[in-house]
C-alpha positions as CSV (number, residue, x, y, z in Angstrom):
1,M,9.7,20.2,-4.5
2,T,9.1,17.9,-7.2
3,F,7.2,14.7,-7.3
4,L,10.6,12.3,-7.4
5,D,12.2,14.9,-4.8
6,S,9.3,13.9,-2.3
7,M,9.9,9.9,-3.2
8,A,13.5,10.7,-2.5
9,T,13.0,11.5,1.1
10,I,10.7,8.1,2.0
11,P,14.4,6.2,2.8
12,E,15.7,8.2,5.4
13,I,12.0,8.2,6.9
14,L,11.6,4.9,7.0
15,E,15.3,4.2,8.6
16,T,13.5,6.6,11.1
17,M,10.6,5.1,11.9
18,V,12.6,1.3,12.0
19,G,15.0,2.4,14.9
20,A,12.0,3.8,16.6
21,R,10.0,1.3,16.5
22,A,9.8,0.3,20.2
23,A,9.0,3.9,21.3
24,R,6.4,4.3,18.4
25,M,4.4,1.0,19.2
26,A,4.6,1.5,22.9
27,G,1.1,3.0,23.0
28,V,0.1,-0.1,21.2
29,A,2.0,-2.4,23.6
30,G,0.5,-1.4,26.6
31,A,-2.9,-1.2,25.4
32,I,-2.6,-5.1,24.2
33,R,-0.1,-6.6,26.8
34,D,-1.8,-10.0,28.8
35,K,-4.7,-9.9,26.8
36,G,-4.0,-12.7,24.7
37,I,-4.9,-10.5,21.6
38,R,-3.8,-12.1,18.4
39,R,-6.2,-10.7,16.2
40,V,-6.5,-6.9,14.3
41,V,-9.2,-5.8,12.5
42,I,-8.1,-2.6,10.1
43,I,-10.0,-0.2,8.8
44,G,-9.5,2.5,6.0
45,S,-9.9,3.1,2.4
46,G,-8.1,3.4,-0.8
47,S,-4.4,3.7,-0.3
48,S,-4.6,2.7,2.9
49,F,-6.6,0.0,2.6
50,N,-3.8,-1.1,-0.1
51,S,-1.1,-0.5,2.2
52,A,-2.9,-2.7,5.3
53,L,-3.2,-5.5,2.4
54,M,0.5,-4.7,1.6
55,A,1.4,-5.8,5.3
56,Q,-1.0,-8.6,5.9
57,P,1.2,-10.9,4.8
58,L,3.6,-10.5,7.5
59,F,1.0,-10.1,10.3
60,D,-0.3,-14.0,8.6
61,Q,3.6,-15.4,8.9
62,L,3.8,-13.9,11.9
63,G,0.1,-16.1,13.8
64,I,-1.8,-13.2,14.0
65,A,-5.4,-12.9,11.8
66,V,-6.3,-10.0,10.6
67,Q,-9.5,-8.8,8.7
68,L,-9.9,-5.4,6.2
69,H,-12.7,-3.6,6.2
70,Y,-13.5,-0.6,4.4
71,P,-14.8,2.7,6.4
72,N,-18.4,2.4,4.9
73,Q,-19.3,-0.8,4.8
74,F,-18.0,-1.1,8.7
75,A,-19.2,1.8,9.9
76,V,-22.6,1.7,8.6
77,H,-23.7,-1.9,7.7
78,A,-21.1,-4.3,9.7
79,T,-22.7,-5.9,12.4
80,T,-20.5,-8.5,14.1
81,I,-17.9,-6.7,16.2
82,D,-15.0,-8.9,17.3
83,R,-14.1,-7.4,20.7
84,Q,-11.2,-9.9,21.3
85,A,-9.5,-8.1,18.7
86,L,-7.4,-5.1,18.0
87,H,-9.3,-2.8,15.7
88,V,-7.2,-0.2,14.0
89,V,-8.2,2.5,11.7
90,I,-5.9,4.9,9.2
91,S,-6.4,7.9,7.8
92,Q,-3.7,10.0,6.8
93,G,-5.5,12.6,6.5
94,G,-7.0,12.4,10.2
95,A,-10.4,13.3,9.1
96,T,-12.3,11.5,6.9
97,R,-15.8,11.2,7.8
98,S,-16.3,7.4,7.5
99,V,-13.3,6.5,9.8
100,F,-14.4,8.9,12.2
101,D,-18.0,7.2,12.3
102,A,-16.2,3.6,12.6
103,V,-14.5,5.0,15.4
104,Q,-17.9,6.1,17.1
105,K,-19.1,2.6,16.2
106,L,-16.1,0.8,17.9
107,H,-16.6,2.9,21.5
108,R,-20.5,2.1,20.8
109,H,-19.4,-1.2,21.2
110,G,-17.1,-0.8,24.4
111,C,-13.9,-1.4,22.0
112,P,-10.8,0.9,22.2
113,V,-9.1,2.2,19.0
114,C,-5.8,2.2,17.3
115,S,-5.3,4.8,14.8
116,L,-2.9,5.3,12.6
117,T,-2.7,9.2,10.9
118,A,-0.3,11.9,9.6
119,N,-0.8,14.2,12.5
120,T,-2.2,12.5,15.8
121,E,-4.1,16.2,16.5
122,S,-6.6,15.4,14.0
123,P,-10.0,14.3,14.8
124,I,-9.4,10.7,14.4
125,A,-6.1,10.3,16.3
126,Q,-8.0,12.6,19.3
127,A,-11.0,10.1,19.3
128,A,-8.6,6.8,19.1
129,D,-7.6,5.8,22.5
130,V,-4.0,4.7,20.8
131,P,-3.0,7.2,18.6
132,V,-0.1,6.5,16.6
133,S,1.8,8.7,14.3
134,M,2.4,7.6,10.5
135,G,5.8,9.1,11.0
136,C,5.2,10.5,7.1
137,G,4.5,14.2,8.1
138,E,2.8,16.8,6.0
139,E,3.0,15.4,2.5
140,H,3.7,18.2,-0.6
141,Y,1.8,16.4,-3.1
142,L,-2.2,15.7,-3.2
143,Y,-1.3,12.4,-4.1
144,R,0.3,10.0,-1.1
145,T,3.3,8.2,-2.0
146,V,5.8,8.9,1.5
147,G,2.1,8.1,3.7
148,V,1.8,5.1,1.8
149,C,5.5,3.8,2.5
150,S,5.0,4.5,6.0
151,T,2.0,3.2,6.9
152,V,3.1,-0.1,4.9
153,V,5.7,0.0,7.7
154,S,3.7,1.0,10.6
155,C,1.2,-2.1,9.9
156,W,4.1,-4.1,10.0
157,Q,5.4,-2.7,13.3
158,L,1.9,-3.3,14.5
159,A,2.4,-7.3,13.4
160,M,5.6,-7.4,15.2
161,T,4.3,-5.6,18.5
162,L,1.4,-8.3,18.6
163,A,3.7,-11.1,18.1
164,L,6.4,-9.7,20.4
165,E,3.6,-9.1,23.6
166,N,2.6,-12.5,22.7
167,G,5.4,-14.5,23.0
168,M,5.2,-15.6,18.9
169,I,8.6,-14.0,18.0
170,T,12.0,-13.0,20.5
171,H,13.6,-9.5,20.4
172,E,16.3,-11.0,17.9
173,D,13.3,-11.8,15.5
174,A,12.3,-8.6,15.3
175,A,15.6,-6.9,15.1
176,S,16.1,-9.3,12.1
177,L,12.9,-7.6,10.3
178,D,13.9,-4.3,11.1
179,R,17.2,-5.3,9.3
180,E,15.2,-6.2,6.3
181,M,13.1,-3.3,6.4
182,L,16.3,-1.3,6.6
183,A,17.7,-3.4,3.6
184,S,14.3,-2.4,1.4
185,A,14.3,1.2,2.7
186,W,17.6,1.6,1.4
187,A,17.4,-0.1,-2.1
188,L,14.5,2.2,-3.3
189,P,16.8,5.1,-4.4
190,Q,17.9,2.4,-7.1
191,V,14.7,1.2,-7.8
192,R,13.4,4.6,-8.2
193,E,16.6,5.4,-10.7
194,M,16.1,2.1,-12.4
195,A,12.1,3.1,-13.3
196,L,12.7,6.0,-14.5
197,A,14.9,4.6,-17.4
198,W,13.1,1.8,-17.8
199,Y,9.8,4.6,-18.4
200,E,12.2,6.3,-21.2
201,R,12.5,3.2,-22.8
202,H,8.7,2.5,-23.3
203,R,7.2,5.7,-22.6
204,F,5.2,6.1,-26.0
205,S,4.1,2.8,-26.2
206,L,2.7,3.5,-22.1
207,M,1.6,7.1,-23.5
208,R,-0.9,5.5,-26.2
209,A,-2.4,3.3,-24.0
210,Q,-6.0,3.7,-23.5
211,Y,-6.2,1.8,-20.1
212,L,-3.9,0.0,-17.9
213,M,-4.3,-3.3,-16.2
214,F,-2.1,-4.3,-12.7
215,A,-1.9,-7.7,-11.6
216,G,-0.2,-9.5,-8.6
217,A,-0.5,-12.1,-6.0
218,N,-0.6,-11.8,-2.3
219,D,1.4,-8.9,-0.9
220,L,2.0,-7.6,-4.8
221,W,-2.4,-8.0,-5.2
222,A,-1.6,-5.3,-2.9
223,V,0.7,-3.2,-4.9
224,A,-1.1,-3.3,-8.1
225,R,-4.5,-2.2,-6.3
226,E,-2.1,0.7,-5.4
227,A,-0.6,1.1,-9.0
228,D,-4.1,1.1,-10.0
229,I,-5.0,4.0,-7.9
230,K,-2.1,6.2,-8.4
231,V,-2.2,6.1,-12.1
232,M,-6.0,6.7,-12.3
233,E,-5.8,9.8,-9.8
234,M,-3.0,11.1,-11.2
235,V,-2.8,10.7,-14.6
236,P,-5.6,10.7,-14.8
237,L,-6.8,7.2,-17.0
238,V,-8.9,3.9,-16.4
239,T,-6.8,1.8,-14.4
240,R,-7.7,-1.7,-12.8
241,G,-5.9,-3.4,-10.5
242,F,-6.5,-7.6,-10.6
243,E,-5.2,-10.2,-7.9
244,L,-2.7,-12.5,-10.3
245,E,-5.6,-15.6,-10.6
246,E,-8.8,-13.1,-11.4
247,I,-7.1,-11.5,-14.3
248,I,-7.7,-14.6,-16.5
249,H,-11.1,-15.2,-15.5
250,G,-13.5,-12.4,-16.0
251,P,-10.6,-9.7,-16.9
252,Q,-9.4,-11.1,-20.2
253,N,-12.7,-10.9,-22.2
254,A,-11.5,-7.2,-22.0
255,F,-8.0,-7.7,-23.0
256,D,-7.1,-6.1,-26.3
257,A,-4.7,-3.6,-28.1
258,S,-5.8,-0.2,-26.8
259,G,-4.4,-1.6,-23.2
260,A,-1.2,-1.8,-21.1
261,Y,-0.6,-4.7,-19.0
262,I,1.9,-4.7,-16.0
263,V,2.1,-8.0,-13.9
264,F,4.1,-7.5,-10.3
265,A,5.9,-11.3,-9.7
266,R,8.5,-12.8,-7.6
267,R,10.2,-15.9,-7.8
268,G,8.3,-18.2,-5.8
269,P,5.0,-20.2,-6.5
270,D,2.6,-17.5,-8.3
271,A,5.8,-17.1,-11.0
272,Q,5.3,-19.7,-13.7
273,K,1.6,-18.6,-13.5
274,A,3.0,-15.0,-13.8
275,S,4.7,-15.2,-16.8
276,A,2.5,-17.3,-18.4
277,I,0.1,-15.1,-18.1
278,A,2.6,-12.2,-19.1
279,A,3.4,-14.1,-22.5
280,F,-0.1,-14.6,-23.7
281,L,-0.4,-10.8,-23.3
282,G,2.9,-9.5,-24.7
283,E,3.0,-12.3,-27.8
284,R,-1.5,-11.9,-28.4
285,I,-2.4,-8.8,-27.2
286,G,-0.3,-6.0,-27.1
287,F,2.0,-4.0,-24.2
288,C,2.9,-6.2,-21.1
289,A,5.8,-6.3,-18.5
290,L,6.9,-8.5,-16.0
291,V,7.8,-6.4,-13.1
292,G,10.6,-7.9,-10.5
293,N,12.8,-11.1,-10.5
294,V,11.5,-13.4,-13.0
295,G,11.1,-11.1,-16.6
296,V,13.2,-12.3,-19.4
297,G,11.5,-9.9,-22.3
298,R,13.1,-6.8,-23.7
299,R,10.1,-5.2,-22.1
300,D,10.2,-6.7,-19.0
301,F,12.1,-4.3,-15.3
302,C,13.7,-6.7,-13.7
303,F,15.8,-6.4,-10.4
304,E,16.6,-8.6,-7.3
305,E,14.1,-7.6,-4.6
306,T,16.4,-7.3,-0.9
307,G,13.7,-10.0,0.4
308,E,10.8,-11.8,0.0
309,R,9.0,-10.9,3.4
310,L,9.6,-7.1,3.6
311,S,10.1,-6.2,-0.4
312,A,6.9,-4.8,-1.6
313,L,7.8,-0.8,-1.4
314,E,10.6,-1.7,-4.0
315,Y,7.5,-2.8,-6.3
316,L,5.6,-0.1,-5.5
317,T,8.0,2.4,-5.9
318,F,8.1,1.3,-9.9
319,A,4.2,2.1,-9.7
320,Q,5.0,5.1,-8.4
321,V,7.8,6.2,-11.0
322,M,5.5,5.3,-13.9
323,A,2.4,6.9,-12.5
324,Y,4.6,10.3,-12.2
325,R,6.2,10.0,-15.3
326,L,3.1,9.4,-17.2
327,S,1.3,12.5,-15.6
328,A,4.1,14.7,-16.1
329,D,4.3,13.8,-20.0
330,R,0.0,14.4,-20.0
331,G,0.9,18.0,-18.6
332,R,-0.8,16.9,-14.9
333,D,-0.5,19.5,-12.5
334,L,0.4,17.5,-9.7
335,T,-0.7,20.5,-6.8
336,R,-4.3,20.7,-8.6
337,K,-7.3,18.4,-7.8
338,L,-9.3,17.8,-10.5
339,N,-13.3,17.8,-10.3
340,A,-13.0,19.8,-6.9
341,G,-16.6,20.9,-7.2
342,L,-17.9,17.2,-6.0
343,A,-17.3,18.9,-2.5
344,D,-20.5,21.1,-3.2
345,Y,-22.3,17.8,-3.9
346,I,-20.8,15.2,-0.5
347,S,-17.6,15.9,1.4
348,K,-15.7,12.9,2.6
349,E,-14.2,14.7,5.4
350,L,-15.6,16.2,8.9
């Protein structure tokens, strides 16, 4: 199975998840029923954190307050525990030591825990009160793509479940969101093919880059962060992902022609800002591409998203393709770990 073959499984997996939403979230619904829980604390690192951040805008739109924490910060340093919130821990492998420590800390404070893991028999799922499957199964490659997408959908479904149980949306509203998710899932193959063609047109400019910077706002900030991780770990290449406004503060001092810049943007309140930043980077600095439905330049990757609320995975597909093609052109074997000797010094897993 190639990396692209793995990506090709994503739409069908997401369709299955959407169709099984009520069954998948039954444990969560039962745990919060009649308790008036309208706050969620989500704990995860890396791609897990980014997946939750991608889903955060939907929580907000549905009236559910959400806080995100890195597991080490929460497990070791947090002193204030919100006992009136639903606590959710995310670990695709299900054995991340710091996430497990967070579960134990929450239990010491009398807080029930919901887990999102690929395997509900994993240590973290077994320690949780409400284990929920990510729905992705076992990924063929070390560098997560299927799991990221299924985690985003799982977090969207968590938001919908809390809103339904609190009477904040109707079942008809939830069905409408389901349809939006399905439309986005089945748009991913076309975005993937378009991204492959875009990469071929710009591969030499990207291969010459000594570093990459990504930027985006709202859920596209999370996409920028995940693009950062994917290129860094798969190519590997030095990368940074910034919130759209932040990139024109301190980071702009590091702009130079040796880097390449990707700005994720859609029509709406951030479009003008994103276009202005991209224009400056492209005209005064070097290679820059706008990714979304606001691009007009020859380097831009232009596509129409299926809908503003739940289209983040369409942008993420572009980032996953770019990371894969850069890694392939640099001869990287994505089935092998780099710096595996780190485990001789410290292990992140139980």
